[in-house]
Structure formats: structure tokens, C-alpha cells
C-alpha positions, -999 to 999 in steps of 0.1 A, spaced: -506 644 18 -475 626 29 -468 612 63 -455 631 94 -429 616 118 -435 626 155 -405 622 178 -411 628 215 -400 609 246 -435 614 262 -459 588 249 -490 609 257 -477 639 238 -468 620 206 -500 601 206 -521 632 212 -504 650 183 -509 619 162 -546 617 169 -551 654 161 -533 650 128 -551 618 118 -584 637 124 -571 662 98 -564 635 73 -527 631 78 -508 598 83 -483 596 111 -453 576 124 -442 577 160 -407 575 177 -398 578 213 -360 577 211 -333 589 188 -326 554 176 -363 548 168 -363 582 149 -333 573 129 -347 539 121 -379 555 107 -358 581 87 -338 553 72 -369 534 61 -382 564 42 -379 602 47 -412 617 60 -429 647 44 -425 665 78 -410 660 112 -423 672 146 -392 669 169 -388 673 207 -356 690 218 -351 669 249 -352 631 244 -348 611 276 -326 580 275 -314 587 239 -280 589 224 -289 621 205 -309 651 214 -333 670 191 -305 693 178 -283 664 169 -312 647 150 -320 680 133 -284 684 121 -284 648 108 -317 652 89 -307 685 74 -274 669 62 -290 638 47 -325 650 38 -324 688 36 -359 690 20 -377 676 50 -392 705 71 -387 701 109 -409 717 136 -391 718 170 -412 715 202 -399 717 238 -412 721 273 -381 739 283 -382 765 256 -362 797 256 -350 821 231 -315 806 229 -328 771 220 -352 786 194 -324 805 178 -301 775 178 -328 753 162 -336 778 134 -299 783 127 -296 746 122 -324 746 96 -356 740 117 -388 753 100 -402 767 132 -401 763 170 -431 758 193 -430 758 231 -450 733 252 -477 734 263 -487 744 228 -520 757 214 -536 731 190 -547 758 165 -512 773 165 -496 739 159 -520 731 130 -512 765 114 -475 758 115 -479 722 103 -501 732 74 -475 758 63 -447 734 67 -465 707 47 -471 732 19 -434 739 19 -427 702 17 -451 698 -12 -436 727 -32 -401 713 -27 -412 679 -40 -429 695 -70 -397 715 -77 -376 684 -76 -400 666 -99 -399 695 -124 -361 695 -123 -361 658 -131 -386 662 -159 -364 690 -173 -336 665 -174 -355 637 -190 -366 660 -219 -329 666 -228 -328 645 -260 -298 632 -279 -305 640 -316 -287 627 -346 -280 597 -369 -245 605 -382 -217 579 -376 -199 603 -352 -232 608 -332 -239 570 -331 -204 564 -318 -209 590 -290 -243 576 -280 -230 541 -279 -203 552 -255 -227 571 -233 -251 541 -232 -223 519 -219 -216 541 -188 -252 549 -178 -257 519 -156 -223 522 -138 -213 546 -111 -179 553 -128 -166 588 -132 -168 602 -168 -147 629 -185 -163 645 -215 -140 663 -239 -148 684 -269 -151 720 -282 -173 746 -266 -210 743 -276 -207 707 -288 -232 694 -263 -211 681 -234 -237 690 -207 -265 674 -228 -243 642 -229 -239 644 -191 -276 648 -185 -282 619 -208 -260 597 -186 -279 609 -155 -314 605 -170 -307 569 -180 -289 559 -148 -301 545 -115 -297 580 -100 -322 595 -124 -345 603 -94 -317 622 -77 -306 658 -85 -283 669 -113 -262 698 -100 -239 718 -124 -207 735 -112 -197 762 -137 -160 762 -127 -152 790 -152 -179 814 -139 -173 810 -101 -149 835 -86 -118 815 -72 -122 830 -37 -158 819 -35 -153 784 -50 -150 765 -17 -180 782 -2 -201 775 -33 -190 738 -33 -189 730 4 -215 754 18 -211 776 49 -219 775 86 -221 808 106 -237 820 138 -257 846 120 -269 827 89 -270 791 101 -263 763 76 -261 771 39 -257 739 19 -232 740 -10 -235 724 -44 -219 691 -33 -245 687 -5 -273 696 -29 -261 668 -53 -264 641 -26 -279 610 -41 -274 622 -76 -248 637 -100 -224 666 -96 -213 679 -130 -180 699 -131 -183 720 -163 -149 732 -175 -131 715 -147 -97 728 -158 -107 762 -145 -110 750 -109 -84 766 -86 -55 744 -75 -64 747 -38 -100 736 -45 -87 707 -66 -69 693 -36 -101 694 -15 -122 679 -42 -97 650 -45 -102 645 -7 -140 645 -12 -137 618 -39 -115 597 -17 -135 600 16 -170 609 3 -172 635 31 -162 671 37 -166 701 61 -186 732 53 -167 765 54 -168 776 91 -182 743 102 -168 715 123 -191 685 115 -183 661 87 -209 660 59 -212 627 41 -223 626 5 -231 600 -21 -223 614 -55 -215 604 -91 -191 628 -107 -191 638 -144 -167 664 -157 -161 682 -189 -134 703 -205 -124 720 -238 -88 719 -229 -61 692 -230 -59 681 -193 -28 661 -198 -11 693 -210 -25 711 -180 -10 684 -157 24 689 -174 22 726 -169 13 722 -132 -21 739 -135 -41 707 -129 -34 680 -103 -23 647 -117 -41 627 -90 -74 645 -96 -70 640 -134 -67 602 -129 -96 602 -105 -119 621 -129 -107 605 -162 -119 570 -155 -140 569 -186 -130 595 -212 -156 602 -239 -151 626 -268 -181 648 -279 -176 656 -316 -178 691 -331 -208 699 -352 -186 700 -383 -179 663 -377 -216 655 -378 -231 677 -406 -257 651 -415 -274 658 -382 -278 695 -388 -313 694 -405 -327 672 -377 -311 694 -350 -324 726 -367 -359 712 -369 -358 701 -333 -348 737 -322 -377 751 -343 -402 729 -325 -386 737 -291 -388 775 -297 -424 772 -308 -433 753 -277 -413 774 -252 -416 809 -267 -445 807 -292 -422 814 -321 -434 805 -356 -434 768 -365 -416 771 -399 -399 745 -422 -365 747 -437 -362 751 -475 -337 728 -493 -315 758 -499 -315 768 -462 -306 732 -453 -277 733 -478 -264 765 -464 -266 753 -428 -247 722 -437 -219 741 -454 -212 767 -427 -182 764 -405 -200 763 -371 -171 773 -347 -197 776 -320 -211 741 -327 -246 731 -317 -250 761 -294 -243 784 -323 -268 765 -345 -295 769 -318 -288 806 -316 -290 810 -354 -324 793 -355 -337 814 -327 -326 846 -345 -342 835 -378 -375 827 -361 -376 860 -342 -366 883 -371 -384 864 -399 -419 862 -385 -444 837 -399 -437 839 -437 -435 803 -450 -404 782 -453 -371 795 -440 -350 806 -470 -312 806 -472 -312 844 -475 -326 846 -439 -296 827 -424 -269 850 -412 -237 843 -432 -204 838 -415 -188 867 -436 -206 898 -448 -218 891 -484 -204 912 -512 -229 933 -531 -242 919 -564 -266 926 -591 -296 904 -597 -285 871 -612 -248 878 -609 -221 862 -586 -195 887 -575 -160 872 -577 -135 877 -549 -105 897 -558 -81 867 -558 -104 846 -580 -109 874 -605 -72 877 -612 -67 841 -622 -68 826 -657 -100 808 -665 -86 773 -662 -70 780 -627 -101 798 -615 -124 770 -626 -101 744 -609 -101 764 -577 -139 768 -578 -145 731 -585 -122 721 -556 -138 744 -531 -173 735 -543 -167 697 -541 -149 701 -507 -180 719 -494 -205 693 -507 -185 663 -495 -181 678 -460 -218 686 -460 -226 648 -466 -200 636 -440 -176 622 -466 -204 601 -483 -194 600 -520 -226 584 -532 -248 611 -517 -224 638 -529 -225 625 -564 -263 624 -564 -265 660 -553 -239 674 -577 -253 654 -606 -223 632 -614 -217 595 -617 -198 582 -587 -169 570 -608 -167 604 -625 -167 622 -592 -139 600 -580 -118 609 -611 -126 645 -606 -116 645 -569 -83 627 -578 -75 653 -605 -81 681 -580 -60 664 -553 -89 660 -529 -89 631 -505 -119 619 -484 -127 600 -453 -160 591 -436 -150 609 -404 -133 641 -415 -151 646 -448 -127 660 -474 -95 679 -476 -69 690 -502 -42 664 -506 -7 676 -500 12 676 -533 42 694 -520 58 663 -505 52 644 -537 68 672 -557 98 672 -533 101 634 -537 101 638 -575 128 664 -573 150 641 -551 145 612 -575 155 634 -604 
């Protein structure tokens, strides 16, 4: 059930409540002063607190303790009790985050009803936290390409530290998955992972969303920084954060504390910060749209997340993973990819990266139904296909106007570029697929002015500079 901390300066009262609760199967801890209460809280947060407003011979009264608990352990429900109850005290307690207020002398049945409801609230909060953590731990890093292995090696090196990480890379490449991987494998994995979508929050609301708000009418509303206490705060697209907010975030990183909007008390937080951006932050600093001090604070460990085009070998495994995920989450058909479908997926451009691949797989599963292996014809092409008769390939206008030798050379170059990029620059695998000896493929690539590398795949060699050099030599 979880234990209940009873804080009351009257020994008879706290022992009476304890005996009643023990009879109902609860375990209890007792405290007679604010110092004793804080000591118990520091040992381990309880599932519920029963807290007297007036504590004789204590440094803090019940409202002070309430504020502290709600700052450091916001999920702990607190029931306030008092022998000097009035409407003002009750309202003040509720505004500060108390679950309920009961006046002494209290009715035992009434107290038990409130305690039972509060404990149910505590249980649901714990379950929600566990579900959030499970959701994080199921975020898998998938791939075996050289670019992926380099990324995973870098992530593994930072998981056990508390250093700030800056993830860079194109939109949809998987920067948030990388951030969640760091969190899941860190010593903070039991804590929350809170995402700040800097680009989607209205600038005028940014500080309220981050720091929270205090008001007489609505009490305390914790912000995202407070919610991330003990875990990770992830600033997605940090370059979109307003300049004014950047200054305050810099102060939070320096002091590890802040004030809520409209509040006067300092809120202390223990956070690890991970950020991401698709933009060049150094250029943003030069242009004056991003603060240099904040850049240096956040960019302690920079890690590049590669585009999907740099890790084409991972596409079949990623696509299969998405098929299984959609089957489990949405009940979509569990289909396999045909070889032709895999080839098409590996040769597409993927400007939207892994996110685009996931969307394409979902679309295919929804529209295709359960009809065997996924065929290449089911995959939406990047450009609308030209009409063709059965068994014919329709030539583009530019190709159709060329002499046969030039058209054949252009086709061979584009075909081999596509295949080499598909296999991540691996000449042996490319040669096996196209049906050529490796040495013959090398000669063909050289004759077509195609150069290769293991990271960038293949590209057309620039012959203009060579021709210019020849002209100068002549």
C-alpha cells in the first residue's frame, strides 16, 4: 500500500491516527516537529502525508512544509489537519497544493474516506510514472551501419555522466530517440524525461511553460523544469527559444534554481540537460539570435545524428521494426518486405529521414491490407510515375533526345550511383548485386567518373577542374 507520514505536535493525535491506519493495513511513520518531518522526507518520500498546520516549537509551520514537499516531491498527496481551522487556512492550503483539509476534532470515517481517495491518487501517479519510464525504455536504437555504430558509441560514452549533450542533425533523423537512449541508460533512468518543444511554444508563454506559475486564484502550477526534477529536460529545437528566455535558462543552469512566474520562492531543481537542433548554432550566435554563453553551456558534448541517407543499410531493419510496432500498437497487418520493396526503400532520397520512413510504412500497411509481402509498387514514389505500357520503361524527355552511347552512359552512371549509395559505398556488395566482378566494377566507375567513400556512398567526380588544368597546361 505504501507508508503514510503523520506530522503533528500532539503525540496523542499522531499515535491515534497511526493506530487507526495500522488497523486498516497501512504502515506509518511519525514526526512531532518540522525537523523530524523533513528528516523522514529525506530518508524516503511517503505515499501520503497527514500534516498539522500548527507545529509547536518548530522552525516551519505546516504551510512551509507543504510548500517544500510540493516543490521537491510534487506527487506526494498531503492532507492538512488543524484544530484552528477556518476557511482562509483551508483555501491557503489547497492553493499551495494540499489534497484536502480536515478540521479537528475530525470524524474517523471522514478521515478514512479522504485517506483512501488520496492513497488511490498516489497509486495512480506512481503507475503513470512507471508507464512513462517503460515507454522510454522501449525506445530502441536500431541499425548496424558504420554511421549508426559511430553514433551509438558516442551515446554510450555519455550515458553514465551528467554532462550536457547537444544533438545535431536533420529533422526526423532521430535526435529525440538518441536523447531518450541516453536517459534510459543513465543513472537518472528512474526519473522523468520531459521534452520542451521550443518551436511549438508561443514565445509569450515560454517562461510560464518552463518555470510554472503561482497565482492567488489557481495556486501553484509546476512548469516543465520543475516536472523534470531528478531526471532529464530535453530542449528540442533549442535555437527557437526566445532570447529573453535564453538568459533565464542560462541562470537556471548556473544556479540550479528559479522562480515561478508570479511567485517569490526559489525552486531548486536537479536536472540533466540534453538539447537538439537542426540549425548551425555557431552561425546563430554570430547573427545574435542565440546567446554565446548558453551555447557553450549546452554544447559540452556535441553529437551528430546522421541522416537516413548516410545509413541506408539500416533501412530494411528499421522498416521491419516499424511493421512490428504498428502491428502491436494498432493491429495493422504483419507483412514482410519483398526484395524489390527493400531495393526501392534503399534507393529513395528520404528528405524526412527516419520519421518519413515510419510514415511511409504506416501508409502502406493501412492502404495495402493483408495481402502478402509488401511490393515495390505499393511504396509511394518520390515523384509521380510516368505512364507506361506493360513491359516498357518510359524514357524522360532529356534521355530520349540523347544519342544511344550518351544515353547509355548517363543511365549506367545513375544506376551505379543509386546502387552504391544503397549499399553505403560497399563496392563488394554492390558488385554482387549488379552481377559484376569487383575489378570490372572499379573500372566501370572510373570510366564514368564516379568516386566512392564508405561514409557518403558515391558521387560524380568533377572533371571540369581537370579539363581546366589540361587547358592551362596546353
